[in-house]
Every structure is written in structure tokens, then in C-alpha cells.
C-alpha positions, 0 to 999 in steps of 0.5 A, spaced: 244 235 902 241 240 906 234 243 904 238 250 904 242 247 898 236 246 894 234 251 888 228 247 885 223 252 886 215 250 885 210 255 883 203 255 887 198 257 882 192 256 887 189 262 892 192 262 899 188 258 904 187 258 911 194 256 914 197 253 907 203 257 909 205 252 914 205 247 909 207 250 903 214 253 905 219 255 901 223 249 903 218 244 902 216 247 895 224 246 894 224 239 896 218 237 892 221 241 886 227 237 887 223 230 887 220 233 880 226 234 877 229 228 879 224 223 877 219 227 873 221 224 866 222 217 869 214 218 871 213 220 864 216 213 862 212 209 866 206 212 863 208 211 856 210 204 858 203 203 861 200 205 854 205 200 850 203 194 855 196 195 854 196 195 847 200 189 847 195 185 851 189 188 847 193 185 841 193 178 844 200 178 847 200 173 853 200 175 860 205 171 864 210 171 869 216 174 866 222 169 864 227 175 864 226 175 872 225 168 873 232 168 877 229 173 882 223 168 883 227 162 884 232 165 889 229 163 896 235 167 900 233 174 899 228 177 904 225 184 905 227 188 911 224 187 918 218 190 920 219 197 922 217 200 929 209 200 929 208 195 923 210 189 926 202 187 928 198 190 923 192 185 924 187 191 923 188 197 919 183 202 918 182 207 911 179 213 910 181 220 907 185 225 912 180 230 913 180 232 921 174 228 923 177 222 920 184 223 922 181 223 930 176 217 929 181 213 925 187 214 930 183 213 936 179 207 933 183 201 936 186 199 929 193 198 929 194 202 923 191 208 919 192 209 912 191 216 911 188 216 903 190 222 899 188 217 893 181 213 892 178 216 898 179 223 897 176 228 892 183 232 890 181 239 891 186 244 893 183 245 900 183 237 901 190 236 899 193 242 903 188 241 909 190 233 909 197 235 910 195 240 915 191 235 919 197 229 919 202 235 922 197 237 927 196 230 929 203 228 930 203 235 934 197 233 938 193 239 936 188 237 932 182 236 938 176 240 936 169 241 937 163 241 932 158 247 932 153 241 935 158 241 941 161 234 939 168 233 941 174 230 938 180 229 942 186 224 941 187 218 946 193 215 948 193 209 944 194 211 937 194 207 930 200 208 926 200 212 920 201 210 913 200 215 907 197 213 901 199 218 895 195 219 889 198 214 883 203 216 878 197 217 873 195 224 876 198 231 876 197 236 881 195 242 877 196 247 883 203 246 883 208 248 877 215 246 876 219 247 869 212 249 866 209 243 868 204 240 873 208 237 879 206 229 879 201 228 884 204 222 887 210 226 889 206 232 892 203 228 897 209 224 898 214 230 898 210 234 903 208 229 908 215 226 908 218 233 909 214 236 914 213 229 918 218 224 917 223 226 922 217 227 927 214 220 926 221 218 927 222 222 934 215 219 936 218 212 935 215 210 928 217 213 921 215 215 915 210 209 912 206 209 905 201 205 901 203 205 894 197 205 889 196 203 882 203 200 881 203 195 874 210 192 874 217 192 878 219 198 874 214 202 877 216 199 884 224 201 882 222 208 881 218 209 888 224 206 891 229 211 888 224 216 890 225 214 897 233 213 897 233 220 894 228 223 899 232 220 905 239 223 903 236 230 902 233 230 909 239 226 912 234 220 914 238 213 914 237 209 908 231 204 909 227 208 914 221 209 909 217 203 909 212 202 904 206 197 902 204 196 895 197 195 893 196 189 888 190 192 884 192 191 877 193 184 873 200 186 871 202 187 878 199 180 880 204 176 876 210 181 878 209 180 886 216 177 887 219 182 883 215 188 886 218 186 893 225 185 890 225 192 888 223 195 894 226 190 899 230 195 903 223 199 904 218 194 903 212 193 908 209 187 904 203 187 899 195 188 900 190 185 896 186 191 893 180 188 891 175 193 887 181 196 883 184 189 881 177 187 878 177 194 874 184 192 872 181 186 869 176 189 865 181 195 863 186 190 860 181 184 857 175 188 856 175 187 849 175 179 850 168 175 851 171 170 856 173 176 861 165 178 861 164 179 869 157 178 872 154 183 877 160 186 881 156 183 887 156 176 885 164 177 884 166 175 891 173 173 893 171 166 893 171 166 885 177 161 883 181 167 880 180 171 886 182 165 890 188 164 886 190 172 887 189 172 894 193 165 896 199 167 891 199 174 895 200 170 901 205 165 899 209 171 896 209 175 902 211 170 907 216 167 903 220 174 903 218 175 910 213 180 908 206 182 911 200 180 907 194 185 908 187 183 906 182 187 902 177 192 904 171 191 908 167 196 906 160 195 910 157 201 914 153 198 920 146 201 919 142 205 924 136 199 924 137 193 928 137 188 922 142 192 918 147 193 924 147 186 925 148 184 918 154 188 917 159 185 922 156 178 920 158 179 913 165 182 915 166 176 920 166 171 914 170 175 910 176 176 915 175 169 917 177 166 910 183 171 910 186 169 917 185 162 915 188 163 908 194 166 912 193 174 911 197 178 917 191 183 918 186 186 914 182 193 912 176 196 915 173 202 912 168 204 919 171 204 926 165 200 928 168 194 924 175 194 928 173 190 934 170 184 929 176 184 925 181 184 931 177 178 934 177 174 928 185 175 927 186 174 935 183 168 934 188 165 929 194 169 931 193 169 939 199 173 942 203 172 935 204 179 931 203 176 925 203 169 921 209 170 916 212 163 918 206 160 914 209 160 907 204 157 904 208 152 900 202 148 898 200 154 894 201 153 886 198 159 882 199 159 874 198 165 870 192 161 867 189 161 874 189 168 875 186 169 869 180 164 869 175 169 869 170 164 865 168 160 870 164 165 873 163 169 867 156 171 865 151 176 863 148 182 868 142 182 871 137 188 870 138 190 878 146 189 877 146 194 871 141 199 875 145 199 881 152 200 877 149 206 874 146 209 881 152 208 884 156 211 879 152 217 879 151 218 886 159 217 887 161 222 881 156 227 884 159 227 891 166 227 888 165 233 884 162 236 890 169 234 894 167 228 898 171 222 896 169 217 901 161 216 901 156 211 904 152 208 899 147 203 900 150 200 906 157 200 903 163 206 904 165 207 897 171 210 894 173 212 887 175 204 886 167 203 886 165 208 881 171 205 876 169 198 876 161 200 876 162 204 869 167 199 867 162 194 867 157 198 864 162 199 858 164 192 857 157 190 857 155 195 852 161 193 848 159 185 848 152 187 847 149 183 853 145 190 855 143 195 849 144 202 849 137 204 850 136 200 856 142 204 859 140 210 857 133 209 860 136 207 866 140 213 866 135 218 865 131 215 871 137 215 876 139 222 874 132 224 875 132 220 882 139 223 884 136 230 882 130 229 887 134 226 892 140 232 892 136 238 889 143 241 890 147 236 885 149 239 878 146 233 875 148 235 868 155 235 870 154 228 873 151 225 867 156 228 862 162 225 866 158 218 866 157 219 859 164 220 857 167 215 862 162 209 861 159 210 854 164 212 850 167 208 844 174 207 848 174 206 856 178 212 859 183 209 863 181 213 869 175 217 870 179 222 875 184 226 871 179 229 866 174 230 871 179 233 876 182 238 870 175 240 868 171 241 875 176 241 881 182 245 878 182 253 881 188 257 879 189 264 881 195 268 879 201 264 880 206 266 886 212 262 887 
């Protein structure tokens, strides 16, 4: 079907911006509208099922591998699609928001893949959403070079990373676009605009339209994405199976459906990724009412913890049995300016990546270009000239649902330092996010929304189980709010504190901080235009 046959127009509710007309063309909006018409109701069904599942688990229903899909797990014959062009060797991947500077730096970083992140690393202002799409388009057209006012030049080199785009999750709306009287699902906006403008261009350049899929909770959500891919390819006349997508396993419910998620996406699958912080956040959201899931300071919960070892090894085994890449988690360290800090970050990253490479991962993430050489050196040492180690099927690994849930072995009360750190980090990240920055360097780490989520969720959990008292939390909140105001005089401390109190101190834990904060603070409607 050609796009000229589409009639599902989307209305733009935001004021026009610089070059927005290059992205928000009538044909592109029609394409997004067609996706919204086809999948809007199914997306609402996904959100309803999430709430039902959360209620069942909170009421005591066990979490286990599903009997109804045991045949999929037992069948060793099926495999995912072969790696697509540009995705065969993924030993180093870098992540970051698709702003102009990061786009150039990430593509030039020496990493094999760049995940252009519209989700956790982007504060979703309308300017950032449309501007990110413009930057991706400009990059493939090689017209993104620029010079800052300080005279620093940013120029694309010859060897560029393969681009993978992470759209926002199913739980988020894009309130600056309206279809049939309702906001368009943010995931379909990010996917649809990029696919419409860049899919064929990426194919012509020798790669293809590749994606990372966040926050999936079960195989049904993977099936929905697969159907989106099928329709999008059909509408634009792109061969079925051209799309590739890696799923982040960052929820506990997805961890027991890894095989099923790969199966649903198998013709479009590019493997799985270990999303660490969101995975811990998911555990707290799902089982925070239980004392046996009481996590200590997040700094003490490393990937060597038994339940996280089980999660990581299960991910590698599942992927490699199906011919899929297994990609390791984020190294968020930022090399410091002083010598000690500059040397400490690579050393910490090296240990983390050595464990992943030895476990069988085919590559891993870094957040800073300065850590690309460290990650590459580690995986070079294990892989050599091989592009991956998918042949290591890890048949020695046997993981049960109980292994994935064995949090009690490291459970414990927080320290005063851990409590204060969570409050300080959450406040500073909320401040940055409300001012338009989704990736923020804090205390030597590049933090994104997942950090704020686990920080606030831990505080909520500790209060619920009375391992910290409310008076102590409020006292530290006063102190850290004052410190934030002193450090950043321009910060709207009242708005930041209000967001913290609503998402960390409420009786019930909000599923995410982003939807309400987005509506309250980032949405800027203008007179509707079609």
C-alpha cells in the first residue's frame, strides 16, 4: 500500500518549530495515524493486562514459567532470523539521547552500535522528540556537522556505528499529537516517524531500520510489536523481515518469558539485552509489598548477586539456543577529570565486562565514548576474530523461577548513606529531567530515568516496611532540597520536591514517574493544526 492511499491524519497540537515541517509531513503523519488506528486499542489492552498481572502477583499468585507455552521452550528446532547487515558484530554498543552532539559523538565513538534513546535518556519535550528525529535524518544524509559557539567542531567520520532506535514504552502517550480525539501512543510516534523517514535510507546505506524495545512485560507485548513491524513494512513496500529489534529484559515478568518473546519476534529478532536498573525497579514494583524482597542500598546490589547471576545466565542461554545475540548491561561510569577518578572508571568497567564476556555475552553497553576502548579490549580478548559467541549455548545453565526470585539471600536494611544518596540522586535527576535533560552525570555515573525510578522505589519500599522512618526521610529531603537550590539557583525546587513526594512518598507506588510528570510539566499545546 502506498502512503498516498492513507487517510488516517494526525493533528499536531504543538507550536511549529525550526525545521519541524521536514519531519511532520502530511504523509508521515498519515503513516503514524495508520499505526495508531491499527494498534491503539491493542496497546490499551496491553496496559490493562499489565494492571491485572500486577494485581494477581500482589495478591500472592506465583510467578513461574508458563505451562501453556512449555512447548515453545522445549522445541529446540526454532531459531530467530540471522543477524542483519551491521548487526553481526555487536561487541561494543554505546547509548545516549539523539541530541545533535551525542549523535555525532556516538556515531564516531568506535562502538559497533549506537542506541539512539528516545526513552530513558531523553526528557520528552516536543523539541527533543522532533529534534531527535531530525538529527537521525541529518546523520544519514551526512549533514549534521556543526561548530559550537566556543569553536569546537563536530564532524562525522568515515566509520560510523550502526544505529538502533529505542522508542518510548507502551505506557507513554505523545500529547502533542492527536488521533481520533486521543493522544497518539508515544512508542508509535517514535517508531513511526523514524521508520517513515529513515527505513529505506538505512537500507540504501547497507543496514536497515533497527530498534531496541523497552519495558516489555510478556510475549503478548512482543507480538504486538511484531505486528507493528509487519504492517509498517507492508505500508512502505519494505520486505517483511527487514526490521530487527532487540528486546530489553528489564521486567521480572519478561524474564520468565524470554523464549516466548524471541519466538513472537523471531523473523524480526535481534536478540535480548540485560537491562539492569529497570530490572531491579521491576522487582520492587512487583514484590515491594513483601519483606523477602527488601533490597539493600542499590550500590550493594551488583550483578554478582545470585538472583542477578541467574537472570544474566538465563538470558545468554536462551539467546544462544535460538541463534540470537545476548547483549550485556550498561556501564554507566563517566571518566573523571582528576587522575584517580579517571583511572578508577575504566578499571571498574573492565571487571564488569570481563564477567559478561566470560558468561557468554556477545557484547555490552557503555554510556561514555571514553569507555568504548575498554569494553572492546575485553571482548576482543574473548572473541578474537569471531563476531560473537552464539555457538556457546550454555547448556550447563539451569535456572528456575525460584532462582530468579532469590532476593532474600542479599536482602537487608539500608544505610543512612544509601538513603541520602537515593534522595539526592532522585532530586537532581528530576530537576534535570524537568529542565529537559534525560541523561545526567551525577557522582561519576551517567544516570537516566531508570536510576531515578529505582531510587524513588527503594525509598517507598523502605518506608512501607518501616526500615526507615518518615521523619528521617523528610529531614534528608529538606537538606537535599536546600543543597539542590544552592547548587543550582535556577532549579524549581518546589516542583522537584513535589514530584519526589508524589512518586516516592505516596501510599501506593506509581508505576512510573514519567507519565504524570510529562503531562504536568513538559506538555505545551498550541492551537491545533492538522
